[in-house]
Structures are given as C-alpha cells and as structure tokens.
C-alpha positions as CSV (number, residue, x, y, z in Angstrom):
1,X,6.4,9.3,-7.3
2,X,2.8,8.2,-6.8
3,X,-0.1,10.5,-6.5
4,X,-2.1,9.3,-3.5
5,X,-5.9,9.9,-3.5
6,X,-7.5,9.2,-0.1
7,X,-11.1,8.3,-0.7
8,X,-12.4,7.3,2.7
9,X,-11.3,3.7,3.4
10,X,-9.9,3.4,-0.2
11,X,-6.6,4.9,-1.4
12,X,-5.7,5.0,-5.1
13,X,-1.9,5.4,-5.7
14,X,-1.3,6.4,-9.4
15,X,2.2,6.4,-10.8
16,X,4.0,6.3,-14.1
17,X,6.3,3.3,-14.2
18,X,8.4,1.7,-16.9
19,X,5.7,-0.9,-17.5
20,X,2.9,1.7,-17.8
21,X,0.6,3.8,-15.7
22,X,0.1,1.9,-12.5
23,X,-3.1,2.3,-10.3
24,X,-2.6,0.6,-6.9
25,X,-5.8,-0.1,-5.0
26,X,-5.2,0.0,-1.2
27,X,-7.7,-0.6,1.6
28,X,-11.4,-1.2,1.1
29,X,-13.8,0.0,-1.6
30,X,-17.3,0.1,-0.1
31,X,-18.9,3.1,-1.8
32,X,-22.5,2.5,-3.0
33,X,-21.7,4.5,-6.1
34,X,-17.9,4.1,-6.7
35,X,-18.1,5.5,-10.2
36,X,-18.5,9.0,-8.7
37,X,-15.7,8.4,-6.2
38,X,-13.0,6.6,-8.3
39,X,-14.2,7.5,-11.8
40,X,-12.4,10.8,-12.1
41,X,-9.1,9.3,-11.0
42,X,-9.4,6.3,-13.3
43,X,-10.3,8.6,-16.2
44,X,-7.2,10.7,-15.6
45,X,-5.0,7.6,-15.3
46,X,-6.5,6.2,-18.6
47,X,-5.9,9.5,-20.4
48,X,-2.3,9.6,-19.2
49,X,-1.7,6.0,-20.4
50,X,-3.2,6.8,-23.7
51,X,-1.2,10.0,-24.2
52,X,2.1,8.1,-23.3
53,X,1.0,5.1,-25.3
54,X,1.6,2.7,-22.5
55,X,-0.6,0.1,-20.7
56,X,-2.8,1.0,-17.8
57,X,-2.1,-1.5,-15.0
58,X,-4.4,-2.0,-12.0
59,X,-2.8,-3.7,-8.9
60,X,-5.4,-5.1,-6.5
61,X,-3.0,-7.1,-4.4
62,X,-3.3,-4.7,-1.4
63,X,-7.1,-4.2,-1.7
64,X,-8.7,-5.9,1.3
65,X,-12.3,-5.7,0.0
66,X,-14.3,-4.4,-2.8
67,X,-18.1,-4.6,-3.3
68,X,-20.0,-5.6,-6.4
69,X,-20.7,-1.9,-7.2
70,X,-16.9,-1.5,-7.6
71,X,-16.7,-4.4,-10.0
72,X,-19.5,-2.9,-12.1
73,X,-17.7,0.5,-12.2
74,X,-14.4,-1.2,-13.2
75,X,-16.0,-3.1,-16.0
76,X,-17.5,0.1,-17.4
77,X,-14.1,1.7,-17.1
78,X,-12.4,-1.2,-18.9
79,X,-15.1,-1.0,-21.7
80,X,-14.5,2.7,-22.2
81,X,-10.7,2.1,-22.3
82,X,-11.1,-0.6,-24.9
83,X,-13.2,1.6,-27.2
C-alpha cells in the first residue's frame, strides 16, 4: 500500500515493493524551492530503503512536468544517498 503525499500539483506515492522502496512522481513539480516541499518525503524514503537494505527507486513515468529547481533538488538528494 502506497503512502500518497499530495503537494499541490505534485503527488508522491511511496511504497515498499519487492524491488525496493518505490517513489512514484505524479502530476507536475513546479515549486520554486522543491527541496522544502519534497525533501522530507524523499529523506524518509531514503531512510526506509537504507534500513531495509534495498534500492530506492524513483519512477518519473507519470510526471507531466518538472522544473530545473526540481532537478537540482533531486541531484542533491542523490548525492546525499550516495554518501
């Protein structure tokens, strides 16, 4: 069962699947500072994946749009996860 986080035009659906912790991005990510909007949910998903020792998987196939600020926030998130 996925946790659904409604964040304006963006929804993050986070679930634990056999292949890992899955974050599905749905809708549009247009926030000027998306780190403050999606950061807490991404950090929680990363912590869950680390505690279960499974991959963290992001699915963008149902994301209609995301701005460059979202890309920057994701890159910072990925760098933290790698460390």
